[in-house]
GULO-468717 format. One record per residue (C-alpha): y, x, z. Coordinates in Angstrom, 1 decimal, padded with zeros to 4 digits. Example, Ala and Ser with C-alpha at 12.3 -4.5 7.8 and 13.67 -1.06 7.14 Angstrom:
<recs>
+--------+--------+--------+
|     c2 |     c1 |     c3 |
+--------+--------+--------+
| -004.5 |  012.3 |  007.8 |
| -001.1 |  013.7 |  007.1 |
+--------+--------+--------+
</recs>
This chain:
<recs>
+--------+--------+--------+
|     c2 |     c1 |     c3 |
+--------+--------+--------+
| -106.6 | -036.3 | -011.1 |
| -107.1 | -032.9 | -010.5 |
| -107.8 | -031.2 | -007.0 |
| -104.8 | -032.1 | -005.0 |
| -104.4 | -031.9 | -000.6 |
| -101.8 | -033.8 |  000.7 |
| -101.2 | -032.5 |  004.6 |
| -098.6 | -033.9 |  006.6 |
| -096.5 | -035.1 |  003.1 |
| -096.9 | -031.9 |  001.6 |
| -098.6 | -031.5 | -001.6 |
| -101.0 | -028.6 | -003.0 |
| -102.8 | -028.8 | -006.2 |
| -104.8 | -026.9 | -008.7 |
| -103.1 | -025.8 | -012.1 |
| -105.1 | -024.8 | -014.6 |
| -102.9 | -022.7 | -016.2 |
| -102.4 | -020.6 | -012.8 |
| -098.7 | -020.4 | -011.4 |
| -097.5 | -017.7 | -013.7 |
| -098.2 | -019.6 | -016.8 |
| -097.2 | -022.7 | -015.4 |
| -093.8 | -021.7 | -014.5 |
| -093.5 | -020.4 | -017.9 |
| -094.1 | -023.6 | -019.7 |
| -092.0 | -025.2 | -017.5 |
| -088.9 | -023.0 | -018.4 |
| -090.1 | -023.2 | -022.0 |
| -089.5 | -027.0 | -022.2 |
| -086.5 | -026.8 | -019.8 |
| -084.6 | -024.5 | -022.5 |
| -085.8 | -026.6 | -025.2 |
| -084.3 | -029.7 | -023.2 |
| -087.3 | -032.1 | -024.1 |
| -087.5 | -034.8 | -021.0 |
| -085.2 | -037.3 | -019.9 |
| -087.1 | -039.2 | -017.3 |
| -086.7 | -042.3 | -015.4 |
| -085.5 | -040.9 | -012.3 |
| -082.6 | -039.1 | -010.6 |
| -082.6 | -035.9 | -008.7 |
| -086.7 | -034.4 | -008.8 |
| -086.9 | -031.7 | -011.2 |
| -088.0 | -033.3 | -014.2 |
| -089.4 | -029.8 | -015.7 |
| -092.1 | -029.3 | -012.6 |
| -095.4 | -030.0 | -013.1 |
| -095.6 | -030.7 | -009.3 |
| -092.9 | -033.4 | -009.4 |
| -095.2 | -035.8 | -011.1 |
| -098.3 | -034.5 | -009.2 |
| -096.8 | -035.8 | -005.9 |
| -095.6 | -038.7 | -007.0 |
| -098.9 | -039.5 | -007.8 |
| -100.5 | -038.0 | -004.6 |
| -098.2 | -039.5 | -002.2 |
| -097.6 | -043.0 | -004.0 |
| -100.0 | -043.3 | -006.6 |
| -097.1 | -043.7 | -009.2 |
| -098.5 | -043.2 | -013.1 |
| -096.5 | -041.0 | -015.5 |
| -096.2 | -042.5 | -019.1 |
| -095.1 | -039.9 | -021.7 |
| -093.1 | -041.6 | -024.6 |
| -093.6 | -039.3 | -027.8 |
| -091.2 | -039.8 | -030.3 |
| -092.1 | -039.6 | -034.0 |
| -091.4 | -035.7 | -034.4 |
| -093.2 | -034.7 | -031.2 |
| -096.2 | -037.0 | -032.0 |
| -096.5 | -036.2 | -036.1 |
| -096.5 | -032.1 | -034.6 |
| -098.8 | -032.7 | -032.3 |
| -101.1 | -034.1 | -034.9 |
| -100.7 | -031.5 | -037.2 |
| -101.4 | -028.9 | -034.9 |
| -104.4 | -030.6 | -034.1 |
| -105.3 | -030.8 | -037.3 |
| -105.1 | -026.7 | -037.5 |
| -101.8 | -025.9 | -038.7 |
| -100.0 | -023.1 | -037.5 |
| -097.5 | -023.1 | -034.8 |
| -094.0 | -022.2 | -035.5 |
| -091.0 | -021.8 | -032.8 |
| -090.3 | -026.0 | -033.5 |
| -093.8 | -026.9 | -033.1 |
| -094.6 | -025.1 | -030.0 |
| -092.5 | -027.3 | -027.4 |
| -094.9 | -030.3 | -028.9 |
| -097.6 | -027.9 | -027.4 |
| -095.7 | -027.7 | -024.5 |
| -095.6 | -031.4 | -023.9 |
| -099.1 | -031.8 | -024.3 |
| -100.1 | -028.9 | -022.1 |
| -097.3 | -030.5 | -019.6 |
| -098.6 | -033.8 | -019.6 |
| -102.4 | -032.5 | -019.2 |
| -101.0 | -030.9 | -016.1 |
| -099.4 | -033.1 | -014.7 |
| -101.5 | -036.3 | -015.2 |
| -099.2 | -038.2 | -017.5 |
| -100.4 | -040.9 | -019.8 |
| -099.4 | -039.8 | -023.5 |
| -097.8 | -043.0 | -025.1 |
| -097.6 | -043.0 | -029.1 |
| -097.3 | -046.6 | -030.2 |
| -093.6 | -046.2 | -030.8 |
| -093.7 | -043.7 | -033.1 |
| -097.0 | -045.2 | -034.8 |
| -094.4 | -047.8 | -035.4 |
| -091.5 | -045.4 | -036.8 |
| -094.0 | -044.1 | -039.0 |
| -095.2 | -047.3 | -040.7 |
| -092.1 | -048.4 | -041.4 |
| -091.4 | -044.9 | -043.1 |
| -094.5 | -046.0 | -045.2 |
| -096.6 | -043.4 | -043.2 |
| -099.0 | -046.5 | -042.4 |
| -102.3 | -045.8 | -044.2 |
| -103.8 | -043.2 | -041.9 |
| -102.9 | -043.8 | -038.3 |
| -105.8 | -044.6 | -037.0 |
| -107.4 | -041.1 | -038.0 |
| -104.2 | -039.5 | -036.6 |
| -104.4 | -041.8 | -033.6 |
| -108.0 | -041.0 | -032.9 |
| -107.2 | -037.1 | -033.3 |
| -104.5 | -037.0 | -030.9 |
| -106.5 | -039.0 | -028.4 |
| -109.1 | -036.3 | -028.6 |
| -106.7 | -033.7 | -028.3 |
| -105.3 | -035.3 | -025.1 |
| -108.6 | -034.4 | -023.7 |
| -108.9 | -030.7 | -024.1 |
| -107.6 | -028.5 | -021.6 |
| -104.2 | -027.9 | -020.7 |
| -104.9 | -023.9 | -021.2 |
| -105.5 | -024.4 | -024.6 |
| -102.1 | -026.1 | -025.5 |
| -100.4 | -023.8 | -023.6 |
| -101.9 | -021.0 | -025.4 |
| -099.7 | -022.3 | -028.4 |
| -096.9 | -023.2 | -026.5 |
| -096.6 | -019.7 | -025.3 |
| -097.5 | -017.8 | -028.6 |
| -101.1 | -016.6 | -026.8 |
| -102.8 | -017.8 | -030.1 |
| -101.1 | -019.4 | -033.2 |
| -103.3 | -022.1 | -034.0 |
| -106.5 | -024.0 | -032.7 |
| -109.4 | -021.9 | -034.3 |
| -111.7 | -024.7 | -034.1 |
| -111.6 | -028.3 | -035.0 |
| -110.6 | -030.9 | -032.4 |
| -113.2 | -033.4 | -031.7 |
| -111.7 | -037.2 | -032.3 |
| -112.1 | -039.9 | -030.1 |
| -113.3 | -043.4 | -030.6 |
| -110.3 | -045.7 | -030.7 |
| -110.9 | -048.3 | -027.9 |
| -111.2 | -052.4 | -028.9 |
| -107.1 | -052.8 | -028.7 |
| -106.7 | -050.4 | -031.6 |
| -108.3 | -053.9 | -033.5 |
| -104.9 | -055.9 | -032.6 |
| -102.7 | -053.0 | -032.9 |
| -101.0 | -053.0 | -036.4 |
| -097.8 | -050.9 | -036.8 |
| -096.9 | -052.4 | -039.9 |
| -095.8 | -055.5 | -038.0 |
| -092.0 | -055.4 | -037.7 |
| -091.4 | -054.2 | -034.4 |
| -089.0 | -056.8 | -032.3 |
| -086.7 | -054.4 | -030.8 |
| -085.8 | -052.8 | -034.0 |
| -084.8 | -056.3 | -035.4 |
| -082.3 | -056.3 | -032.6 |
| -080.8 | -053.0 | -032.8 |
| -080.8 | -052.6 | -036.5 |
| -077.5 | -055.0 | -036.5 |
| -076.1 | -053.1 | -034.1 |
| -076.5 | -049.7 | -035.6 |
| -075.1 | -051.0 | -039.0 |
| -071.8 | -052.0 | -037.4 |
| -071.3 | -049.0 | -035.5 |
| -071.7 | -046.9 | -038.9 |
| -069.4 | -049.5 | -040.8 |
| -066.9 | -048.7 | -038.3 |
| -067.2 | -044.7 | -037.6 |
| -066.4 | -044.8 | -041.0 |
| -063.0 | -046.5 | -040.4 |
| -059.8 | -045.0 | -039.3 |
| -059.3 | -046.6 | -036.1 |
| -058.8 | -045.2 | -032.9 |
| -062.3 | -044.4 | -031.0 |
| -061.0 | -047.4 | -028.0 |
| -060.4 | -050.0 | -031.0 |
| -063.4 | -048.6 | -032.9 |
| -065.4 | -049.7 | -029.2 |
| -063.5 | -053.1 | -028.6 |
| -064.7 | -054.2 | -032.2 |
| -068.3 | -053.1 | -031.5 |
| -068.0 | -055.4 | -028.1 |
| -066.3 | -057.9 | -030.2 |
| -069.1 | -058.0 | -032.8 |
| -071.8 | -057.9 | -030.1 |
| -070.2 | -061.3 | -028.4 |
| -069.4 | -063.1 | -030.9 |
| -072.1 | -062.3 | -033.6 |
| -075.3 | -060.6 | -032.2 |
| -076.5 | -059.4 | -028.5 |
| -075.3 | -057.6 | -025.7 |
| -077.1 | -054.0 | -025.7 |
| -076.9 | -051.8 | -022.6 |
| -078.6 | -048.8 | -024.6 |
| -076.5 | -049.5 | -027.8 |
| -072.9 | -049.8 | -025.2 |
| -074.0 | -045.9 | -024.4 |
| -074.9 | -044.8 | -027.8 |
| -071.6 | -046.1 | -028.9 |
| -069.7 | -044.0 | -026.2 |
| -070.9 | -041.1 | -028.0 |
| -070.7 | -041.8 | -031.6 |
| -067.0 | -043.2 | -030.5 |
| -066.2 | -040.2 | -028.7 |
| -063.9 | -037.0 | -029.6 |
| -066.9 | -034.8 | -029.4 |
| -069.0 | -037.0 | -031.2 |
| -072.6 | -035.1 | -031.9 |
| -072.6 | -034.4 | -035.6 |
| -075.6 | -035.7 | -038.0 |
| -076.3 | -038.8 | -036.3 |
| -076.2 | -040.5 | -039.7 |
| -077.9 | -038.5 | -042.0 |
| -076.2 | -038.8 | -045.3 |
| -073.8 | -041.6 | -044.2 |
| -071.4 | -040.6 | -046.8 |
| -073.8 | -040.8 | -049.7 |
| -073.0 | -042.6 | -052.7 |
| -076.7 | -043.9 | -052.7 |
| -077.0 | -047.1 | -051.1 |
| -081.0 | -046.5 | -050.1 |
| -079.8 | -043.2 | -048.7 |
| -077.4 | -044.4 | -046.7 |
| -079.2 | -047.2 | -045.3 |
| -082.1 | -045.2 | -045.1 |
| -079.9 | -042.9 | -042.6 |
| -078.5 | -045.5 | -040.1 |
| -082.6 | -046.8 | -039.9 |
| -083.4 | -043.7 | -038.7 |
| -081.0 | -043.6 | -036.6 |
| -081.5 | -046.9 | -035.1 |
| -085.2 | -045.6 | -034.4 |
| -083.7 | -043.7 | -031.8 |
| -081.9 | -046.8 | -030.0 |
| -085.4 | -048.4 | -030.2 |
| -086.9 | -045.6 | -028.1 |
| -084.0 | -046.2 | -025.7 |
| -084.2 | -049.6 | -025.6 |
| -088.4 | -049.6 | -024.7 |
| -087.4 | -047.1 | -022.3 |
| -084.7 | -049.1 | -020.7 |
| -087.4 | -051.8 | -020.4 |
| -090.1 | -049.7 | -018.9 |
| -087.3 | -048.6 | -016.4 |
| -086.2 | -052.2 | -015.1 |
| -090.1 | -052.9 | -014.6 |
| -091.1 | -049.1 | -013.0 |
| -090.9 | -050.5 | -009.3 |
| -093.2 | -053.2 | -010.0 |
| -096.0 | -051.6 | -011.7 |
| -095.4 | -048.1 | -009.5 |
| -094.8 | -046.1 | -013.0 |
| -092.4 | -043.2 | -014.1 |
| -091.8 | -042.8 | -017.8 |
| -090.3 | -040.1 | -020.0 |
| -088.7 | -039.8 | -023.3 |
| -090.2 | -036.7 | -025.3 |
| -087.9 | -035.2 | -027.9 |
| -086.0 | -032.8 | -029.0 |
| -084.0 | -035.0 | -031.1 |
| -080.3 | -033.8 | -029.5 |
| -078.7 | -037.5 | -030.4 |
| -081.7 | -039.3 | -028.8 |
| -081.9 | -037.1 | -025.6 |
| -078.3 | -036.7 | -024.9 |
| -077.8 | -040.7 | -025.2 |
| -081.3 | -041.5 | -023.1 |
| -080.0 | -039.2 | -020.6 |
| -075.9 | -040.8 | -020.3 |
| -077.9 | -044.0 | -019.9 |
| -080.3 | -042.6 | -016.9 |
| -077.2 | -041.1 | -015.6 |
| -075.2 | -044.1 | -015.3 |
| -078.6 | -046.0 | -014.1 |
| -079.8 | -043.7 | -011.2 |
| -077.2 | -041.0 | -010.4 |
| -073.3 | -041.8 | -011.3 |
| -073.5 | -045.8 | -011.3 |
| -069.8 | -045.8 | -012.1 |
| -069.0 | -049.8 | -013.0 |
| -065.9 | -048.5 | -015.0 |
| -068.0 | -045.9 | -017.3 |
| -065.9 | -046.6 | -020.2 |
| -063.0 | -045.5 | -018.7 |
| -064.1 | -042.4 | -017.2 |
| -066.1 | -042.1 | -020.9 |
| -062.0 | -041.7 | -021.9 |
| -061.5 | -045.3 | -023.5 |
| -058.4 | -047.4 | -022.7 |
| -058.5 | -049.7 | -019.9 |
| -058.5 | -052.7 | -022.2 |
| -061.9 | -051.5 | -023.4 |
| -063.6 | -051.7 | -020.1 |
| -062.0 | -055.1 | -019.2 |
| -063.1 | -056.6 | -022.7 |
| -066.6 | -055.2 | -021.6 |
| -066.6 | -056.6 | -018.1 |
| -065.5 | -059.6 | -019.6 |
| -068.0 | -060.2 | -021.9 |
| -071.0 | -059.0 | -020.2 |
| -070.1 | -061.4 | -017.0 |
| -070.0 | -064.5 | -019.5 |
| -073.5 | -064.5 | -020.2 |
| -073.6 | -068.2 | -021.2 |
| -070.5 | -069.1 | -022.8 |
| -071.5 | -071.3 | -025.9 |
| -069.1 | -069.2 | -028.2 |
| -071.5 | -066.3 | -028.0 |
| -073.5 | -065.9 | -031.0 |
| -077.1 | -066.5 | -029.8 |
| -076.0 | -069.3 | -026.6 |
| -078.2 | -071.4 | -027.5 |
| -080.8 | -069.7 | -028.9 |
| -080.4 | -071.1 | -032.7 |
| -083.4 | -072.7 | -034.4 |
| -082.4 | -070.9 | -037.7 |
| -082.7 | -067.5 | -036.0 |
| -084.3 | -065.6 | -039.0 |
| -082.2 | -066.5 | -041.5 |
| -078.9 | -066.3 | -039.4 |
| -080.3 | -062.0 | -038.8 |
| -081.0 | -061.7 | -042.4 |
| -077.4 | -062.8 | -043.3 |
| -076.1 | -060.8 | -040.9 |
| -078.4 | -057.8 | -041.8 |
| -077.5 | -058.2 | -045.4 |
| -073.6 | -058.8 | -045.1 |
| -073.5 | -055.5 | -043.0 |
| -075.4 | -053.4 | -045.4 |
| -073.3 | -054.6 | -048.1 |
| -070.0 | -053.4 | -046.2 |
| -071.8 | -049.8 | -045.1 |
| -072.5 | -049.2 | -048.6 |
| -070.0 | -051.1 | -050.3 |
| -067.6 | -048.2 | -047.8 |
| -068.5 | -045.1 | -050.0 |
| -068.0 | -047.1 | -053.5 |
+--------+--------+--------+
</recs>
């Protein structure tokens, strides 16, 4: 931790950027809408927010990088020229350093392996960890336009023993759970049914055929709304099966990040840890922010009704989530042949989504 003074509950600290440049960095990331944190009211774009949490409470902070931010950081560390897009990645690294936040790229590595980028992950990870140790001043210089690239090779960091047991090519369990839900959302999204009918069909699917997911429900609220964000499922109307399914898988990774973040939130009090999703993906940020508000601010028990769905939708949701042990549910009790069940469910859904464009 950097030099910090705590006096009667007030925190003073040394910022390596100085107050002016730190303010510019905070404003850059605020304008870029880069963060969704696991807390309510404090300013997420203030370095002092995180410094104070550690100084006063010993609370650690973890920054969860999405695949795009991770790749951009690695490319910058390799000497790539910064541009209007990658300057935010540089800014996140500078902000994390000033805030004493740990960088967590694990999910980005899993997503990269799923996208066939699995050959050089150890080299890139060692470079990222080395880059995480350089001064925040260097990263801020890229973010704020003071320099356009690193002028010398950045040192790699030898990976610890934990990396010997980490294999990003192994399928991530949470992806296996969210992918069927995203396939169902994609299939329902291409029907002409009302938004409320689509949501009720999704709830039926999660109850009778799969499992309930709060992050998935939050994402569906966005995708079944009248103001649905554009381009969530890339190339969803393509006639090429592989292209359609690739688009669904890409969106499924957004839900993986939110799901894993949601798991962290449920244990953050015991761990004394805050976590922050770092991304420039509008759909990912919007869905995560909606979940954050529902958990920490609004706490509206009728959140589906408040989002514009019919009363029957809220009633169905309440009925299903309060009926956890009913054997009518697809995974109650847990089936011995779960892998076979899931593989068939996925195959049927993939065929349906692809067939809708034929």
